[in-house]
C-alpha positions in Angstrom: 15.2 2.8 -73.9 13.5 0.4 -71.5 12.4 1.8 -68.2 12.4 -0.7 -65.2 9.6 -0.2 -62.7 10.0 -1.5 -59.1 6.9 -3.0 -57.7 5.7 -1.6 -54.3 6.2 -5.0 -52.6 9.8 -5.1 -53.9 10.4 -1.6 -52.6 9.2 -2.5 -49.1 11.4 -5.6 -49.1 14.4 -3.5 -50.3 13.8 -1.0 -47.5 13.7 -3.8 -45.0 17.0 -5.1 -46.2 18.6 -1.7 -45.9 17.2 -1.2 -42.4 18.1 -4.7 -41.4 21.7 -4.1 -42.5 21.9 -1.3 -40.0 20.8 -3.6 -37.2 17.5 -1.9 -36.6 15.0 -4.8 -36.7 16.6 -7.5 -34.7 19.3 -8.4 -37.3 23.1 -8.2 -37.0 25.4 -6.3 -39.3 28.6 -7.6 -40.8 30.5 -6.6 -37.6 28.2 -8.7 -35.4 26.4 -5.8 -33.8 23.9 -7.2 -31.2 20.2 -7.2 -32.1 18.1 -4.3 -30.9 14.8 -5.4 -29.3 12.1 -3.0 -30.3 9.3 -5.0 -29.0 9.6 -3.7 -25.4 8.2 -0.4 -24.2 10.6 2.4 -24.0 10.2 6.0 -22.8 10.0 8.3 -25.8 7.4 10.8 -26.8 4.1 10.0 -25.0 5.1 6.5 -24.2 6.7 5.2 -21.0 8.1 2.0 -19.6 6.0 -0.5 -17.8 7.8 0.1 -14.5 7.1 3.9 -14.7 3.5 3.2 -15.4 3.4 0.8 -12.5 5.0 3.3 -10.1 2.5 6.0 -11.1 -0.4 3.6 -10.6 1.1 2.8 -7.2 1.4 6.5 -6.3 -2.3 7.0 -7.0 -3.2 4.0 -4.8 -0.8 5.2 -2.0 -2.4 8.7 -2.0 -5.8 7.1 -1.8 -5.2 4.4 0.9 -1.9 5.0 2.7 -1.0 8.6 2.9 -3.0 9.4 6.0 -0.9 7.2 8.1 2.4 6.8 6.3 2.7 10.4 5.1 3.3 12.2 1.8 7.0 11.4 2.0 6.6 7.9 3.3 8.2 8.8 6.6 5.4 7.5 8.8 4.3 11.0 9.8 0.8 11.1 8.2 -1.8 13.4 9.6 -3.3 10.6 11.7 0.0 8.9 12.7 0.3 10.9 15.9 -2.6 8.9 17.4 -1.2 5.5 16.8 1.0 3.0 18.6 2.9 1.3 17.1 3.6 4.1 14.7 3.1 3.6 10.9 6.1 2.2 9.1 8.7 4.7 8.0 9.5 3.6 4.4 12.5 6.0 4.1 14.6 4.0 6.6 13.2 0.8 5.1 13.2 -1.1 8.4 10.6 -3.8 7.9 10.0 -5.8 11.0 8.1 -8.7 9.5 9.7 -10.4 6.5 10.9 -13.8 5.3 14.5 -12.6 5.2 17.0 -12.5 8.0 16.8 -9.7 10.5 18.3 -6.5 9.2 17.9 -7.4 5.5 15.4 -5.8 3.1 12.2 -7.8 2.7 11.2 -9.5 -0.6 8.4 -8.0 -2.7 6.2 -10.9 -1.6 6.8 -9.9 2.1 5.5 -6.3 1.5 2.6 -7.7 -0.6 1.7 -10.1 2.2 1.6 -7.3 4.8 -0.5 -5.0 2.6 -3.0 -7.8 2.0 -3.1 -9.2 5.5 -2.5 -6.1 7.6 -1.0 -6.3 11.1 -3.1 -7.8 13.9 -3.7 -5.5 16.9 -2.6 -2.4 15.1 -4.1 0.3 13.0 -2.8 -1.3 9.8 -5.8 -3.1 8.2 -5.7 -5.8 5.6 -6.3 -4.5 2.1 -7.3 -7.8 0.6 -10.1 -6.1 -1.4 -7.5 -4.4 -3.7 -6.8 -6.0 -7.1 -3.5 -7.9 -7.3 -2.3 -5.4 -9.9 -2.9 -2.5 -7.5 -1.0 -4.2 -4.7 1.9 -4.9 -7.0 2.0 -1.2 -8.0 1.9 -0.2 -4.3 4.9 -2.4 -3.6 6.8 -0.8 -6.5 5.9 2.8 -5.3 6.7 2.1 -1.6 10.2 1.1 -2.7 10.8 4.5 -4.3 10.9 6.2 -0.8 14.3 4.7 0.2 17.6 4.6 -1.6 18.4 1.3 0.2 16.6 -0.6 -2.6 19.2 0.6 -5.0 22.2 0.4 -2.6 21.7 -3.1 -1.3 21.5 -6.4 -3.1 18.1 -8.2 -3.0 17.9 -10.6 0.0 16.7 -14.2 -0.2 14.0 -15.7 1.9 15.1 -18.1 4.7 14.8 -21.8 3.9 11.7 -23.7 5.0 12.9 -27.0 6.4 10.5 -29.9 6.4 8.0 -29.9 9.2 8.5 -33.3 10.9 5.2 -32.9 12.8 2.9 -32.0 9.9 1.5 -35.5 9.5 0.9 -36.0 13.2 -2.8 -35.6 14.2 -1.7 -35.2 17.8 0.8 -32.3 18.1 1.5 -32.8 21.8 5.0 -34.1 21.0 5.8 -31.0 19.0 4.4 -28.7 21.7 6.3 -30.5 24.5 9.6 -30.2 22.5 8.8 -26.5 21.7 8.3 -25.7 25.4 11.7 -27.2 26.3 13.5 -25.4 23.5 11.6 -22.1 24.2 12.7 -22.1 27.9 15.9 -24.1 27.9 17.8 -23.3 24.7 16.4 -20.1 23.2 15.6 -18.7 26.7 12.9 -16.6 25.2 11.7 -15.7 28.7 14.5 -13.1 28.9 12.2 -10.9 26.8 8.8 -12.7 26.5 7.0 -14.0 29.6 7.9 -17.4 30.9 5.1 -19.9 30.8 6.4 -22.6 33.2 7.7 -22.5 36.8 11.2 -21.5 37.7 11.9 -25.1 38.7 10.8 -26.3 35.2 12.9 -23.7 33.5 16.0 -25.0 35.3 15.1 -28.5 34.3 15.0 -27.4 30.7 18.2 -25.4 31.0 20.1 -28.4 32.3 18.7 -30.6 29.7 20.0 -28.2 27.1 23.4 -28.2 28.8 23.0 -24.8 30.3 23.7 -24.0 34.0 20.7 -23.8 36.3 19.9 -20.4 37.7 19.6 -19.3 41.3 17.8 -16.1 40.3 15.6 -14.9 37.5 14.7 -11.4 36.2 12.0 -9.4 37.9 8.5 -9.9 36.6 9.4 -13.2 34.9 5.8 -13.8 33.8 5.5 -10.4 32.1 7.1 -9.0 28.9 10.2 -6.8 29.2 9.7 -3.3 27.7 12.5 -2.2 25.5 13.0 0.6 22.9 13.1 -0.6 19.3 15.6 0.7 16.8 13.2 3.6 16.1 13.1 4.7 19.7 9.6 3.5 20.5 8.9 1.5 23.6 7.7 -1.9 22.6 6.8 -5.1 24.5 7.5 -8.6 23.2 4.4 -10.5 22.6 2.7 -12.2 25.5 1.3 -15.1 23.5 -1.5 -15.7 26.0 -2.7 -12.1 26.0 -1.5 -10.2 22.9 -2.3 -10.3 19.2 0.5 -11.8 17.0 1.0 -9.1 14.4 1.7 -11.3 11.4 -0.8 -14.0 12.4 -0.8 -17.2 14.4 -0.6 -19.8 11.7 2.2 -22.3 12.3 3.9 -21.4 9.0 3.8 -17.7 9.9 5.2 -18.4 13.4 7.9 -20.6 12.0 8.9 -17.7 9.7 9.0 -15.1 12.4 11.0 -17.3 14.8 13.4 -18.2 12.1 14.1 -14.8 10.7 13.8 -12.6 13.8 12.2 -9.2 13.9 14.3 -6.4 12.3 14.9 -3.4 14.6 14.1 -5.3 17.8 15.9 -7.6 20.2 14.4 -10.7 18.5 17.3 -12.5 16.8 17.4 -14.6 13.7 17.3 -18.3 14.9 17.5 -20.1 11.6 21.3 -20.1 11.7 21.6 -21.1 15.3 19.7 -24.3 15.7 22.0 -27.1 14.6 23.9 -27.5 17.8 25.7 -30.7 19.0 26.2 -31.8 22.6 29.3 -30.4 24.2 29.8 -33.9 25.8 29.3 -36.0 22.6 29.5 -34.4 19.2 27.5 -37.3 17.8 24.5 -36.3 19.8 22.4 -33.5 18.3 21.2 -31.1 21.0 19.0 -29.0 18.8 18.2 -28.9 15.1 16.3 -26.8 12.5 13.3 -29.0 13.1 13.0 -27.4 16.6 11.9 -24.2 14.9 8.7 -26.0 14.0 8.4 -27.3 17.6 8.6 -23.8 18.9 6.1 -22.6 16.4 3.6 -25.3 17.5 4.3 -24.4 21.1 3.7 -20.7 20.6 0.5 -21.5 18.7 -0.7 -23.6 21.6 -0.2 -20.6 23.9 -2.0 -18.3 21.4 -5.0 -20.7 21.4 -5.5 -20.2 25.1 -6.0 -16.5 24.7 -9.5 -15.6 25.7 -11.8 -13.9 23.3 -12.0 -11.1 25.8 -9.5 -10.4 28.5 -10.7 -10.2 32.1 -10.9 -6.5 32.9 -9.8 -7.3 36.5 -6.6 -9.0 35.2 -5.1 -6.5 32.7 -1.4 -6.1 32.1 -0.8 -2.4 32.2 2.3 -1.5 30.3 3.6 2.1 30.8 5.0 3.7 27.7 5.4 7.3 26.5 2.3 8.5 24.8 3.3 11.2 22.4 0.5 13.2 20.7 2.1 15.2 18.0 0.7 18.4 16.5 0.0 18.5 12.8 3.3 18.7 11.0 5.4 18.0 14.1 8.0 15.3 13.6 8.3 12.3 15.9 11.3 12.4 18.3 12.0 9.0 19.9 12.3 8.7 23.7 15.0 6.3 24.6 14.7 5.1 28.1 13.9 2.0 30.1 10.5 1.9 31.8 9.7 -0.4 34.7 6.6 -2.4 33.9 5.5 -2.2 37.5 4.1 -5.7 37.5 5.0 -7.9 40.5 2.6 -10.8 40.5 3.6 -14.2 39.2 1.4 -16.9 37.6 3.3 -19.9 38.9 4.5 -21.1 42.3 7.7 -23.1 42.8 5.5 -26.2 43.3 4.0 -26.1 39.8 
């Protein structure tokens, strides 16, 4: 009787065929069962997914750099938060004021990354640009675990960046002049922000934008109007000649903030409201998306007039509730209107 011996290599090949027939190594069986990809990390035994590892890495970074202000639970009630205004962001409610998405929508990952790296000007939030890119990415992933909104809502898209018609112009005076007109006559930003021209000039811009002229204006026209935000904190819209611009004063950043609006505040989304035709002639374009760039250049021109140090004899005192919380005490918002008390004006009717 002859005995057949199977070579080791043949045995391995036979085993592979048997395994392959069961659809275990990226093959399909006779019923067309889909391939199983075993090349990706999965959670079994001591192994875990890349996402889980990323979140754990982000948690370590959060506990190292962020927990003192934003709190253990991400609710903005860290041990030092009671001393700050504005208060640290509450990640549970996921209301991010500065983003590239429309007001009220969740930000993109890049929006959160940008805020972490750049910080917020004029606040206690520093820029963490010294952190490795991998750590920042992990922080973004971990921050998103605090709120169920990231699972409940569909991802939002960033607003479109239309072409900047003024980019190639060395002299931006045309853009600034157009921005001044749109700021005061169409968007009427002075209902919250300060006005930066005389009342007479405002009326000229209003009429040019086919709005009625006004006989009266709000009190303290050349000061910001204090209003509670959605979290109940008294905030003042930026006075571009005096205040820091939180996200920065680059033209592209200002364009983004004007276009998207500021979530949780009275600042609306303008990107969807700029293409307006004349009510007298539909063939005449009254405003367009390009005017967002004009306003950005105008606002930047105001920011550039801000002195390095404000005159101590010309300060704008803005009353607001100052709540100093005890350790472990939760923040309770105070919702009330507060008179700014400012009465002086910067312009005469002859300006």
